[in-house]
FILUM-71699 format. One record per atom (N, C-alpha, C): residue in three letters; x, y, z. Coordinates in steps of 0.05 Angstrom, whole numbers, plus 32768, in hexadecimal, padded with zeros to 4 digits. Layout:
<sedos>
ALAXYZ ...
</sedos>
This chain:
<sedos>
UNK8215857676AF UNK822C856E76BF UNK823D858676C6 UNK8244858A76DF UNK825285A276E6 UNK8270859F76E1 UNK827F85B676E4 UNK829B85B576DD UNK82AB85A276EF UNK82A385A17709 UNK82B28590771B UNK82AF85737714 UNK8296856A770E UNK8292854E7707 UNK829F854776EC UNK829F855B76D9 UNK82AC855776C0 UNK82CA855376C4 UNK82D6856476D4 UNK82F3856276DA UNK82F9854876E8 UNK82E8853F76F9 UNK82EC85267708 UNK82EC850E76F5 UNK82D8850E76E2 UNK82D784F776CF UNK82EF84F676BD UNK82F8850E76B4 UNK8310850F76A3 UNK8328850476B2 UNK832A850C76CC UNK8340850276DC UNK833F84E476E0 UNK832784D976E4 UNK832484BC76E7 UNK832C84AE76CD UNK832484B976B6 UNK832B84AD769D UNK834A84AD7699 UNK835684C3769F UNK837384C6769C UNK838284B376AE UNK837984B276C7 UNK838684A076DB UNK8382848376D4 UNK836B847C76C8 UNK8366846076C1 UNK8379845776AB UNK837E84697698 UNK839184627682 UNK83AD845E768E UNK83B6847076A0 UNK83D0846E76AC UNK83D2845476BC UNK83BC844D76CB UNK83BC843576DB UNK83BD841C76C9 UNK83AF841D76B3 UNK83AF840676A0 UNK83CB84027695 UNK83D98417768E UNK83F484157683 UNK8407840A7699 UNK8404841376B1 UNK8416840A76C7 UNK841283EC76CB UNK83F883E476CC UNK83F283C776D1 UNK83FE83B576BB UNK83FC83BF76A2 UNK840583AE768B UNK842483AF7688 UNK842F83C7768B UNK844C83CB7685 UNK845D83C4769D UNK845783D076B4 UNK846883CD76CC UNK846183B476DC UNK844883B076E1 UNK8440839976F1 UNK8440837F76E1 UNK843F838276C6 UNK843F836B76B3 UNK8425835B76B7 UNK8410836876BD UNK83F6835A76C1 UNK83EA835576A5 UNK83DE833D76A1 UNK83D283367688 UNK83BD834C7681 UNK83BC83567668 UNK83AA836C7661 UNK838C83667667 UNK8384834D7665 UNK83688346766C UNK8362834D7689 UNK83748345769B UNK836F834B76B8 UNK8372836976BD UNK8386837576B0 UNK838B839276B4 UNK837383A276AC UNK8367839B7695 UNK834F83AA768C UNK833883A7769F UNK8334838E76A9 UNK831D838A76BC UNK8322839976D6 UNK833A839876E1 UNK834083A676FA UNK833C83C476F6 UNK834583CF76E0 UNK834283EB76DB UNK832583F376D9 UNK831683E276CB UNK82F983E776C8 UNK82EB83E876E3 UNK82F283D576F4 UNK82E683D4770F UNK82ED83ED771F UNK830783F5771D UNK830F840D772C UNK830184267722 UNK82FD84297707 UNK82EF843F76FC UNK82D2843F7705 UNK82C684277706 UNK82AA8425770F UNK82A6842F772B UNK82B88426773E UNK82B5842F7759 UNK82BB844D775C UNK82CF8456774C UNK82D78473774E UNK82C184857744 UNK82AF847B7733 UNK829A848C7728 UNK827F84867734 UNK827F8478774B UNK82678476775B UNK8255845E7757 UNK825E84497748 UNK824E84317745 UNK824E8421775F UNK823784167765 UNK82358402777B UNK824083E87772 UNK824983D77785 UNK825683BE777E UNK824583AC776C UNK822C83A77774 UNK821B83957765 UNK821583A07749 UNK821083BB7748 UNK820B83C8772F UNK822383C5771C UNK823A83C87727 UNK825383C77717 UNK825783AB770C UNK82528396771C UNK8255837B7713 UNK8242837576FC UNK8229837E76FE UNK8216837976E9 UNK821E838776CF UNK822A839F76D2 UNK823383AE76BA UNK824A839F76AD UNK825D839576BD UNK8274838776B3 UNK826C836E76A3 UNK825A835E76AF UNK8251834576A3 UNK8242834B7689 UNK82318360768A UNK822283677672 UNK82348370765B UNK824783817661 UNK8259838C764D UNK826C83767642 UNK827483647653 UNK8286834E764A UNK8277833D7635 UNK825E8336763B UNK824F83277628 UNK82498336760E UNK824283507611 UNK823C836075FA UNK8254836375E7 UNK826B836675F3 UNK8284836A75E3 UNK828B835275D3 UNK8284833A75DD UNK828D832175D0 UNK8279831375BF UNK8261831F75BC UNK824C831275AD UNK825583077592 UNK825F83197581 UNK826783117566 UNK8285830C7564 UNK8294831C7572 UNK82B1831C756E UNK82BD83017576 UNK82B382F4758A UNK82BF82DA7592 UNK82BC82C5757C UNK82A582C5756F UNK82A082B27559 UNK82B282B97541 UNK82B482D2753A UNK82C382DA7523 UNK82E182D57527 UNK82EC82DC753E UNK830882D77543 UNK830E82B97544 UNK82FC82AA7550 UNK8300828D7551 UNK830182807535 UNK82ED82877525 UNK82EC827C7509 UNK8304828674F9 UNK830B82A074FB UNK832182AB74EC UNK833B829D74F4 UNK833F8296750D UNK835782897516 UNK835A826D7509 UNK8344825F7508 UNK8345824474FC UNK834B824674DE UNK833D825974D1 UNK8341825E74B5 UNK835F826474AF UNK836B827574BF UNK8387827C74BA UNK839A826574C0 UNK8395825574D5 UNK83A7823F74DB UNK83A7822974C6 UNK838F822374BB UNK838E820F74A6 UNK839D8219748D UNK839982327486 UNK83A8823D746F UNK83C6823C7474 UNK83CE8242748C UNK83EB82427492 UNK83F68226748F UNK83E88212749A UNK83F281F77498 UNK83F281ED747B UNK83E081F7746B UNK83DF81EF744F UNK83F581FC743E UNK840382107448 UNK8418821D743A UNK840F82337428 UNK83F8823F742E UNK83EC8254741E UNK83FF826D741C UNK840A82757433 UNK841C828C7433 UNK843482887422 UNK844082707424 UNK845882697415 UNK8452826A73F7 UNK843B825F73EF UNK8433825F73D3 UNK8430827B73C8 UNK8422828C73D6 UNK841E82A773CD UNK843982B673CA UNK844A82B473DF UNK846382C273DE UNK847682B873C9 UNK8478829D73C6 UNK848A829273B3 UNK848282987396 UNK846782997391 UNK845D829F7376 UNK846482BC736F UNK846182CE7382 UNK846782EA737D UNK848582EE7378 UNK849582E07388 UNK84B282E27384 UNK84BA82D87369 UNK84AD82C3735F UNK84B482B77345 UNK84AA82C8732E UNK849382D47331 UNK848682E1731A UNK848C82FF7317 UNK8492830C732D UNK84978329732B UNK84B4832E7323 UNK84B883437314 UNK84D3834B730D UNK84E083587325 UNK84FB835A7324 UNK85098366733B UNK850083827341 UNK84F88390732B UNK84EF83AC732E UNK84D483AE733D UNK84C2839B7338 UNK84A8839D7344 UNK84A48389735B UNK84B9837A7362 UNK84B683667377 UNK84AD83727392 UNK84B883897399 UNK84B1839573B3 UNK8493839A73B5 UNK848783A3739F UNK846A83A7739F UNK845B838D73A1 UNK846583787394 UNK8459835E7396 UNK845A835373B2 UNK8471835773BF UNK8474834D73DB UNK8462835C73EE UNK845E837673E9 UNK844B838573F9 UNK842F837B73F6 UNK8428837473DD UNK840D836973D8 UNK840B834D73E5 UNK8420833E73E4 UNK841F832373F0 UNK841A8325740E UNK84298338741B UNK8425833C7438 UNK84088345743E UNK83FE8356742D UNK83E383617430 UNK83CE834A742F UNK83D28337741D UNK83BF8321741B UNK83C3830C7430 UNK83DC83057436 UNK83E282F07449 UNK83D782F77465 UNK83D98310746D UNK83D283187488 UNK83B48319748C UNK83A483147477 UNK83878311747B UNK838282F9748D UNK839282E47489 UNK838C82CB7498 UNK83A282C374AC UNK83BB82CC74A8 UNK83D182C374B8 UNK83DB82DA74CA UNK83DE82D574E4 UNK83E882EA74F6 UNK840382F474ED UNK8409830D74F1 UNK8421831974E7 UNK843A830C74F1 UNK843B8305750B UNK845382F87516 UNK845882DD7508 UNK844382CE7503 UNK844682B474F5 UNK844F82B974D8 UNK844482CD74CB UNK844A82D274B0 UNK846882DA74AD UNK847282EA74C0 UNK848E82F274BF UNK84A082D974C0 UNK849982C774D3 UNK84A982AE74D6 UNK84A9829D74BC UNK8492829C74AF UNK848F828C7497 UNK849C8299747E UNK849782B3747B UNK849D82C07461 UNK84B882CE7460 UNK84C182DA7475 UNK84DA82EA7474 UNK84F282D8746C UNK84F582BF7477 UNK850B82AF746E UNK850B82A87450 UNK84F482AA7443 UNK84F382A57426 UNK850182BB7417 UNK850582D27423 UNK851282E97416 UNK853182E77418 UNK853B82D7742A UNK855882D6742D UNK856782CF7413 UNK856082B97405 UNK856F82B273ED UNK856C82C873D7 UNK855582D673D6 UNK855282EB73C2 UNK8566830273C7 UNK8567830A73E1 UNK857A831F73E8 UNK8597831773E3 UNK859D82FE73E9 UNK85B882F473E4 UNK85BF82F473C6 UNK85AB82ED73B6 UNK85AF82EB7399 UNK85B38306738C UNK85A3831A7395 UNK85A483347389 UNK85B983467395 UNK85C1834073AE UNK85D4835173BC UNK85C7836A73C8 UNK85AD836C73C7 UNK859F838373D3 UNK859C837F73F1 UNK8597839573FF UNK85908393741B UNK85778383741F UNK857683727433 UNK855E83627439 UNK85468374743D UNK854A838D7446 UNK8534839F744B UNK852583A77431 UNK853383A5741B UNK852683AC7401 UNK850E839A73FC UNK850F83817406 UNK84FA836E7402 UNK84E8836B741B UNK84F5836B7433 UNK84E78365744B UNK84D4837C7454 UNK84DD83957450 UNK84CC83AC7459 UNK84B183AC744A UNK84B183A9742F UNK849783A87421 UNK84858391742B UNK84918379742F UNK848283627438 UNK847683687454 UNK848683727466 UNK847D83777481 UNK8469838E7482 UNK846B83A27470 UNK845883B7746F UNK843C83AC7466 UNK843C839B7453 UNK8423838E744A UNK8417837E7461 UNK8427836E746F UNK841D835F7486 UNK84128371749B UNK8420838774A1 UNK8418839974B6 UNK83FD83A774B0 UNK83FA83B07497 UNK83E283BE7490 UNK83C983AD7493 UNK83C983957488 UNK83B18384748A UNK83AD837B74A6 UNK83C2837474B4 UNK83C0836A74D0 UNK83B2837F74E2 UNK83B6839974DC UNK83AB83AD74EE UNK839383BC74E3 UNK838F83BB74C8 UNK837A83CB74BC UNK836183BB74B4 UNK836483A274AD UNK834F8394749E UNK8345837B74AC UNK832B837974B3 UNK8320836074BE UNK8324834A74A9 UNK8325833074B0 UNK831E832574CA UNK8335832174DE UNK834B833074DC UNK8360832D74F0 UNK83568338750B UNK8360832E7522 UNK83538333753C UNK835283517544 UNK83688360753F UNK8368837C7548 UNK8352838C753B UNK834F838D7520 UNK8339839B7514 UNK831E8391751C UNK831B8377751F UNK8301836B7527 UNK82FA83767543 UNK830D83767555 UNK830883807571 UNK8301839E7570 UNK831083AD7560 UNK830A83CA755E UNK82EF83CF7553 UNK82E883C1753E UNK82CD83C47531 UNK82B783BC7544 UNK82BB83A77554 UNK82A7839E7567 UNK82A283B3757C UNK82B783BE7587 UNK82B483D2759D UNK82A783EC7592 UNK82AE83F4757A UNK82A2840C756F UNK828784087562 UNK828083EE755D UNK826783E9754F UNK826883EE7532 UNK827F83E87525 UNK828383EE7509 UNK827A83D774F7 UNK826D83DC74E1 UNK826783C874CD UNK828183C074C0 UNK828783A674BF UNK82A0839D74B5 UNK82A483A27497 UNK828E83A47489 UNK829083AA746C UNK829D83C67468 UNK829483D97477 UNK829F83F47475 UNK82BD83F4747E UNK82C383E47493 UNK82DE83E4749C UNK82F183D67488 UNK82E883C1747B UNK82F883B47467 UNK82FD83C87450 UNK82E883D57447 UNK82EA83E77430 UNK82FE83FE7436 UNK82FA840B744D UNK830C84217453 UNK83288417745B UNK832983FF7467 UNK834383F4746D UNK835483EF7455 UNK834883E5743F UNK835683E17426 UNK835E83FC741A UNK834C840F741A UNK83528429740E UNK83698437741C UNK836884367437 UNK837E84427447 UNK839784317447 UNK839384177446 UNK83A984047449 UNK83BC84027432 UNK83B184037419 UNK83C284017402 UNK83D7841773FF UNK83CF84317402 UNK83E384467402 UNK83F784437419 UNK83ED843B7430 UNK83FF84377447 UNK841484217441 UNK840A840B7434 UNK841C83F5742D UNK843183FE7419 UNK8428840D7405 UNK843B841673EF UNK8450842973FA UNK8448843D740A UNK845B84517414 UNK846D84457429 UNK84628435743C UNK847284297451 UNK848284117447 UNK847984057431 UNK848683ED7427 UNK849A83F27410 UNK849183F073F7 UNK84A483F473E1 UNK84B3840F73E1 UNK84A4842573E7 UNK84B1843F73E6 UNK84C6844273FC UNK84BD843E7415 UNK84D08440742B UNK84E5842A742A UNK84DD84127422 UNK84F083FB7420 UNK85078401740D UNK8500840D73F7 UNK8515841473E3 UNK8528842973EF UNK851C843D73FE UNK852C84527409 UNK853F84487420 UNK853484397433 UNK854484307449 UNK8558841B7441 UNK8552840B742C UNK856583F67424 UNK857F84027418 UNK857D841B740E UNK859584287403 UNK85A68433741A UNK859B84377431 UNK85A984437447 UNK85B0842F745D UNK85A38417745C UNK85A884037471 UNK85AA83E87464 UNK85C283DE7460 UNK85C683C57452 UNK85C583AE7467 UNK85B0839E7465 UNK85AD83877477 UNK85B2836D7468 UNK85C5835E7472 UNK85CC83447466 UNK85BA832F7471 UNK85AE831E7461 UNK859C830A746B UNK85A982F7747F UNK859D82F17495 UNK85A882DD74A8 UNK85A582C1749C UNK85B482AF74A8 UNK85B1829374A0 UNK8595828974A5 UNK8589827B7493 UNK856D82727496 UNK856C8255749F UNK855B825074B3 UNK8556823474BB UNK853A822B74B3 UNK852E823A74A0 UNK851382337497 UNK8514821A7486 UNK85028207748A UNK850281EF7479 UNK84FC81F4745C UNK850781E5744B UNK850281E8742E UNK84E681E07427 UNK84D881F07417 UNK84BD81EA7410 UNK84BB81D673FA UNK84A781C573FB UNK84A181B273E5 UNK848C81BF73D4 UNK849581CB73BE UNK848281DB73AD UNK846B81CB73A3 UNK846F81B1739F UNK845981A07394 UNK8442819D73A7 UNK844781A173C1 UNK8432819D73D5 UNK842381B773DC UNK842C81CE73D0 UNK841F81E773D6 UNK840581EA73C6 UNK83F181F873D1 UNK83D881FC73C3 UNK83DB820E73AB UNK83C78210739B UNK83C882227383 UNK83C5823F738C UNK83D18250737C UNK83D0826D7382 UNK83B382777381 UNK83A4826E736D UNK838982777369 UNK837882707382 UNK837B8257738C UNK836C824F73A3 UNK8374825F73BC UNK838D826573BF UNK8396827573D6 UNK838A829173D6 UNK838D829F73BF UNK838282BA73BE UNK836482BB73C1 UNK835682A873B3 UNK833982A773B5 UNK833082A273D2 UNK833E829173E0 UNK8336828B73FC UNK833B82A3740E UNK835282B1740A UNK835882C8741A UNK834382DF7416 UNK833A82E173FD UNK832782F773F7 UNK830A82F073FD UNK830482D67400 UNK82E882CD7403 UNK82DA82DB741A UNK82E582DB7433 UNK82D682E87449 UNK82D283067444 UNK82E683137438 UNK82E483307433 UNK82CE8336741E UNK82CD83257409 UNK82B8832973F5 UNK829C83247400 UNK8299830F7411 UNK827F8309741D UNK82768320742F UNK8288832A7440 UNK828183407452 UNK827A83597443 UNK8289835F742E UNK82848377741E UNK82698375740F UNK8262835C7407 UNK8249835873F9 UNK8231835F740A UNK8234835A7424 UNK821E83617437 UNK821B83807439 UNK8232838E743C UNK823183AB743D UNK822683B77424 UNK822E83AC740D UNK822483B673F3 UNK820683B173F0 UNK81FD839973F8 UNK81E0839373F7 UNK81D083A67409 UNK81DA83AB7420 UNK81CD83BD7433 UNK81C983D97427 UNK81DD83E27418 UNK81DC83FD740D UNK81CC83FF73F3 UNK81CB83EA73E3 UNK81C083EC73C8 UNK81A683DD73C3 UNK819F83C973D3 UNK818783B973CD UNK817183C073E1 UNK815983BF73D7 UNK814183C673E8 UNK813C83B173FD UNK813283B97414 UNK812B83A77429 UNK811583957420 UNK8116837B7428 UNK81038368741F UNK810C83587407 UNK8121836173F9 UNK812B835373E2 UNK8138833973EB UNK8132832373DC UNK813E830973E3 UNK815C830973E0 UNK8165831673CA UNK8182831773C6 UNK8190832673DC UNK8183833C73E5 UNK818F834B73FB UNK8190833A7414 UNK817C832B741A UNK817B831B7432 UNK819183067431 UNK819582F9741A UNK81AA82E57417 UNK81C682F1741B UNK81CA8307740D UNK81E58314740F UNK81EA831E742B UNK81D683297438 UNK81D983337454 UNK81E0831C7467 UNK81D483047461 UNK81D982ED7472 UNK81F582E2746E UNK81FC82DC7455 UNK821682D07450 UNK822D82E47454 UNK822682FE7454 UNK823B83127458 UNK823E831B7475 UNK822D83107487 UNK8232831674A3 UNK824D830A74AB UNK825D831974BB UNK8278830F74C1 UNK827982F274CC UNK826582EB74DC UNK826582D074E7 UNK826182BB74D2 UNK824D82C074C0 UNK824782AD74AB UNK825E82AD7496 UNK826882C4748F UNK827E82C6747C UNK829682B67485 UNK829D82B9749E UNK82B482AA74A9 UNK82AE828D74AC UNK8295828674B2 UNK828D826A74B4 UNK8290825C7498 UNK828582697484 UNK8287825F7468 UNK82A4825B7460 UNK82B582707465 UNK82D1826F745E UNK82E0825A746D UNK82DA82577487 UNK82E882437497 UNK82E18227748E UNK82C882227489 UNK82BF82077480 UNK82CC82007465 UNK82CC82147453 UNK82D882107439 UNK82F6820A743C UNK83038219744E UNK832082167452 UNK832681FA745D UNK831681F27471 UNK831A81D7747D UNK831881C17468 UNK830481C57456 UNK830181B07441 UNK831681B2742B UNK831A81CA7420 UNK832B81CD7408 UNK834981C9740F UNK835281D67425 UNK836E81D4742D UNK837381BF7442 UNK835E81B2744B UNK8361819D745F UNK835981827455 UNK8340817C7455 UNK83368161744D UNK833F815A7431 UNK833B816D741E UNK834281687402 UNK8360816273FF UNK8371816C7411 UNK838E8169740E UNK839881527420 UNK83868143742B UNK838E812B7439 UNK838F812C7458 UNK838781437463 UNK838681457480 UNK83708134748B UNK8375812674A1 UNK8360811674AD UNK834E812974BE UNK8336811E74C6 UNK8324812D74D7 UNK8331813474F1 UNK8341812174FD UNK834E81267516 UNK8363813C7513 UNK8372813C74FD UNK8387815074F9 UNK837A816C74F6 UNK8364816E74E9 UNK8356818874E6 UNK834B81917500 UNK8341817F7510 UNK83378186752B UNK834E8191753C UNK83658183753B UNK837C818C754A UNK838681A87541 UNK838681AC7527 UNK838E81C6751C UNK837B81DC7526 UNK836181D77525 UNK834D81EA752E UNK835081F1754B UNK835581DC755C UNK835881E17578 UNK837181F1757E UNK838781EB7570 UNK83A081FA7573 UNK839C8217756C UNK838C821D7557 UNK83888238754D UNK837882497562 UNK8367823C7571 UNK8356824A7584 UNK83648253759D UNK837C824875A3 UNK838A824F75BB UNK8391826D75BD UNK83A0827875A9 UNK83A6829575AA UNK838D82A675A6 UNK8379829C7598 UNK836082AC7595 UNK835282B175AF UNK8354829E75C2 UNK834782A275DC UNK835182BA75EB UNK836B82BE75EA UNK837782D575F8 UNK836D82EF75EC UNK836C82F175D2 UNK8363830A75C5 UNK8345830F75CB UNK833582FA75CB UNK831982FC75D1 UNK8314830775ED UNK832382FC7601 UNK83208305761C UNK832983227620 UNK833F832A7614 UNK834983457616 UNK833483587609 UNK8329835075F3 UNK8314836175E6 UNK82FC836475F8 UNK82F4834E7604 UNK82DD83507616 UNK82E28362762E UNK82FA83607639 UNK830283727650 UNK8303838F7647 UNK830C8394762E UNK830C83AF7623 UNK82F083B97621 UNK82DD83A87619 UNK82C183B07618 UNK82B683B77633 UNK82BE83A87647 UNK82B683AE7663 UNK82C083C9766B UNK82DA83CE7667 UNK82E683E8766E UNK82D883FF7661 UNK82D383FC7646 UNK82C484107637 UNK82A884147642 UNK829B83FE7648 UNK827F84007652 UNK827D840F766C UNK8290840B767E UNK829184197698 UNK829584377693 UNK82A8843E7680 UNK82AD845A767A UNK82948467766E UNK82858459765D UNK826D84647651 UNK825884697667 UNK825484547678 UNK82408456768D UNK8246846C76A1 UNK8260847276A5 UNK8269848776B7 UNK826684A376AB UNK826284A57691 UNK825F84BF7684 UNK827884CA7679 UNK828E84BA7678 UNK82A784C4766F UNK82A684CB7651 UNK829784BB7641 UNK829484C07625 UNK828884DC761F UNK827484E3762E UNK826884FE762B UNK827C85147630 UNK828C85117645 UNK829F8525764D UNK82B585287637 UNK82C08511762E UNK82D58512761A UNK82CA851E7600 UNK82B1851775F9 UNK82A6852275E0 UNK82A3854075E2 UNK829B854A75F9 UNK8299856775FD UNK82B5857575FA UNK82C985687605 UNK82E485747603 UNK82EE857375E7 UNK82E9855D75D8 UNK82F1855B75BC UNK82E4857075AC UNK82CB857575B1 UNK82BC858A75A2 UNK82C885A575A8 UNK82CF85AA75C2 UNK82DA85C475C9 UNK82F685C875BD UNK830585B375BB UNK832185B475B0 UNK832185AF7592 UNK830B85A97586 UNK830985A37569 UNK831B858C7560 UNK831C85767570 UNK832B855F7569 UNK8319854B755A UNK831F85457541 UNK830F85327532 UNK830F85167540 UNK82F88508753D UNK82F684EE7549 UNK830C84DB753F UNK831284DD7525 UNK832684CC7519 UNK834184D07526 UNK834984E9752A UNK836384F07535 UNK836484E87553 UNK834D84EB7561 UNK834C84E3757D UNK835284C67580 UNK834484B57570 UNK834984987572 UNK83668490756C UNK8371849D7557 UNK838D84987550 UNK83A0849F7567 UNK839D84B67573 UNK83AF84BE7588 UNK83AD84AD75A1 UNK839584A475A9 UNK8392849375C0 UNK83A0847875BB UNK839B846C75A3 UNK83A88452759C UNK83C68455759A UNK83CF846B758F UNK83EC8470758C UNK83FA847275A7 UNK83EE848075BA UNK83F9848375D5 UNK83FB846775E3 UNK83E5845775E0 UNK83E5843D75EB UNK83FA842B75DE UNK83FD842D75C4 UNK8411841D75B5 UNK842D842475BF UNK8433843D75C1 UNK844E844575C9 UNK8454843C75E6 UNK843F843E75F6 UNK844384387613 UNK8446841B7619 UNK8435840A760D UNK843583EE7615 UNK843B83D975FF UNK843E83E275E6 UNK844883D075D1 UNK843483C175C1 UNK842083B475CD UNK840E83A375BF UNK83FB83B375AD UNK83FB83AD7593 UNK83E983BA7581 UNK83CC83B37587 UNK83C7839A758E UNK83AB83917593 UNK83A083A075AC UNK83B083A175C1 UNK83A783B075D9 UNK83A383CD75D3 UNK83B583D975C3 UNK83B283F575BB UNK839983FA75AC UNK839283E8759A UNK837983EA758A UNK836183E8759C UNK836183D475AE UNK834A83D075BF UNK834683E875D2 UNK835C83F175DE UNK835A840875F0 UNK8352842175E1 UNK835D842675C9 UNK8356843D75B9 UNK8338843C75B2 UNK832E842575AA UNK8312842275A3 UNK8300842675BC UNK830A841C75D3 UNK82FB841E75EC UNK82F6843B75F3 UNK830B844B75F1 UNK8308846775F8 UNK82F9847775E3 UNK82FB846F75CA UNK82EF847E75B4 UNK82D1847775B1 UNK82C9845F75B7 UNK82AD845675B3 UNK8299846875C0 UNK829C846E75DA UNK8288848075E7 UNK8287849C75DA UNK829E84A575D1 UNK829F84C075C4 UNK829084BF75AA UNK829584A9759A UNK828884A67580 UNK826A84A47584 UNK826284957598 UNK82458492759E UNK823884AC75A5 UNK824684BC75B5 UNK823C84D675BD UNK823A84E975A5 UNK824C84E77592 UNK824C84F8757B UNK823984EF7565 UNK822E84D67568 UNK821D84CB7554 UNK822B84C5753A UNK824384BA753B UNK825384B57523 UNK824584A17511 UNK824684A674F6 UNK823B849474E3 UNK824C847B74DF UNK8242846774D2 UNK8252844E74CD UNK826B845474BD UNK826A846474A7 UNK8284846A749A UNK8298847874AB UNK828F848B74BC UNK82A1849974CD UNK82AC848774E3 UNK829B847574ED UNK82A584617501 UNK82BA844F74F5 UNK82B6844774DC UNK82C9843674CF UNK82E4844474CB UNK82E3845D74C3 UNK82FC846D74C0 UNK8309847174DB UNK82F9847474F0 UNK83048477750B UNK8312845D7513 UNK83068446750D UNK8312842C7513 UNK832C84297505 UNK832E843174EC UNK8347842F74DD UNK835C844274E9 UNK8353845974F2 UNK8367846C74FE UNK837184617518 UNK836084547528 UNK836984477540 UNK837E8431753A UNK837884217525 UNK838B840D751C UNK83A584197513 UNK83A384317507 UNK83BB843F74FE UNK83CD84477516 UNK83C08451752B UNK83CF84587543 UNK83DC84407550 UNK83CD8429754F UNK83D88411755B UNK83EE8404754A UNK83EF840B7530 UNK84048400751E UNK841E840F7521 UNK841C84297527 UNK8434843A7526 UNK84468435753E UNK845F843F753C UNK847284417552 UNK847884267560 UNK847A84107551 UNK848283F7755C UNK849F83F97565 UNK84A483F4757F UNK84C083F67589 UNK84C683DF759C UNK84D883E375AF UNK84E383CD75BE UNK84CF83BF75D1 UNK84B883CA75D6 UNK84A483BD75E7 UNK849083AD75D6 UNK849583AA75BC UNK8482839C75AA UNK848F838275A1 UNK8480836C75A3 UNK848B8352759A UNK84918352757D UNK84818361756D UNK848683627550 UNK84A2836E754A UNK84AA8382755A UNK84C4838E7556 UNK84DA83797558 UNK84D88368756C UNK84ED83547570 UNK84EB833D755C UNK84D383387551 UNK84D18324753B UNK84E0832F7523 UNK84DC8348751D UNK84EA83547506 UNK85088355750B UNK8510835C7524 UNK852C835D752B UNK853983417527 UNK852B832C752F UNK85368311752D UNK853883077510 UNK8522830A7502 UNK852182FE74E7 UNK852E830F74D1 UNK8533832874D7 UNK8542833974C4 UNK855F833B74CC UNK8566833074E3 UNK8582832F74EC UNK858E834A74F0 UNK8580835D74FC UNK858A837874FF UNK858F837F751D UNK859E83957521 UNK85A2839F753C UNK858983AE7544 UNK858683B4755E UNK856F83C37568 UNK856D83DE755A UNK858483EC7557 UNK85848406754A UNK857A8405752E UNK858383F1751F UNK857A83EE7503 UNK855D83E67501 UNK855483D67514 UNK853783CF7515 UNK852683E87519 UNK852F83FA752A UNK85218413752F UNK852084247516 UNK853684247507 UNK8538843574EF UNK8527842A74D8 UNK8522841074D8 UNK8514840374C2 UNK84F883FA74C9 UNK84F583E674DB UNK84DB83DC74E3 UNK84CA83F174F0 UNK84D583FF7504 UNK84C584137513 UNK84BC84297500 UNK84CD843374EF UNK84C5844874DC UNK84B0843E74C9 UNK84B3842574BF UNK849F841A74AC UNK8484841974BA UNK8483840F74D3 UNK846A840D74E1 UNK845D842874E6 UNK846E843C74EB UNK8464845774F0 UNK8459846374D7 UNK8466845E74C0 UNK845C846874A7 UNK8440845C74A1 UNK843D844274A6 UNK8423843574A3 UNK840E844474B3 UNK8414844A74CC UNK8401845874DD UNK83FA847474D4 UNK840F848374CD UNK840B849F74C5 UNK83FC84A074AA UNK840384907497 UNK83F58490747D UNK83D884867481 UNK83D484727493 UNK83B984687498 UNK83A7847D74A3 UNK83B0848C74B8 UNK839F84A074C4 UNK839B84B874B1 UNK83AF84BE74A1 UNK83AD84D4748D UNK839884CD7478 UNK839784B4746F UNK838384AC745C UNK836784AD7469 UNK836584A67482 UNK834B84A77490 UNK834184C47492 UNK835384D67499 UNK834B84F3749B UNK834384FD747F UNK835184F4746A UNK834984FC744F UNK832E84F27447 UNK832984D8744D UNK830F84CC7446 UNK82F984D77456 UNK82FE84E0746E UNK82E984EB747F UNK82DD85057473 UNK82EB85127461 UNK82E0852A7454 UNK82CA85237441 UNK82C78509743A UNK82B385017426 UNK829D84EF7431 UNK829E84E9744B UNK828984D87457 UNK827884E7746B 
</sedos>
């Protein structure tokens, strides 16, 4: 490839990113449509014929959604049933009751870490943050002393660890084994949660005293909540099943019956199917939900999942066109010349998208879309791909500000001014991202 064609492809890639941002931010076009339009424009700009481009788009859309559509759909049903059963409230209330005041912030961080496996972060904030109001009133401490650790735990799992939609989408685009991503997500996520949560929460609460707002949350009926053991076991079930598959693949010989069984039940689709069916029975049928009520719950849960699935598919189309045009080869050559590690490249792309347009999910999908062809060109191993996926999630977690819906959720439920939300929520999210990518760079020295 000559210098002129290389320069042209780099220009097309840069202009496509700018165009994507303009369409989403200025024109307010739905990201699904914006990604498709940008992919079509890139295709024509790099010499694809109309019929050839359409075939490529349809092929890439189908390829991107093969597994992810099923996993996100099942995960959404799993989370909605747990939410309706009061699993988040049970976990949080138990930790509040059992932890001492000195260790409560760590317990709340752990609660957020577990809850966000199944419950979207926005929903979890609505459910759990009002539970902290009476504690802050009783102790006289700033609400941030309790809320920042909880929100840090929610943020880490929501962005680092499958089966939440963002990590699933990122893993799908990069072709990452979910077992590796869960393993590295936990290793990188726990330090991020501790530093951004209890440590930063203690520091900021001494400098910013936030009085709890009046709560309109309904009083919980403790007798109707599920048991703590059942909640934790159910939240961990899909992670354990998926990790069992990765472990079996690494340690057991091919042809082994045990290996075959573990590989089957640990496949993300089967793991989520088992978990969802168990959840429907244990937290639904067993607790008195009718078949019609469970069907309605499942249908309700699939509505937001559809949007994420379509955006992910469109991201796969955009990435597929870039790969077919040779942009991945060009970027890989430049990264090699500039000595930019793959992990840092993915983090920076996702961070720029996060700052520019706000949505962490869109930032993750776009970051993975641009990083995937580079990773393929470099022949990245599964562990390195998993670390790259976590670094992309780290970039998408950082710098939450006024164009992010999560920022305004925190602003509303913590009862703060915009300036104070920037000083607390935005800094907490940025610490999560910086610690996350730092852990990925550190782990990359050993994989």
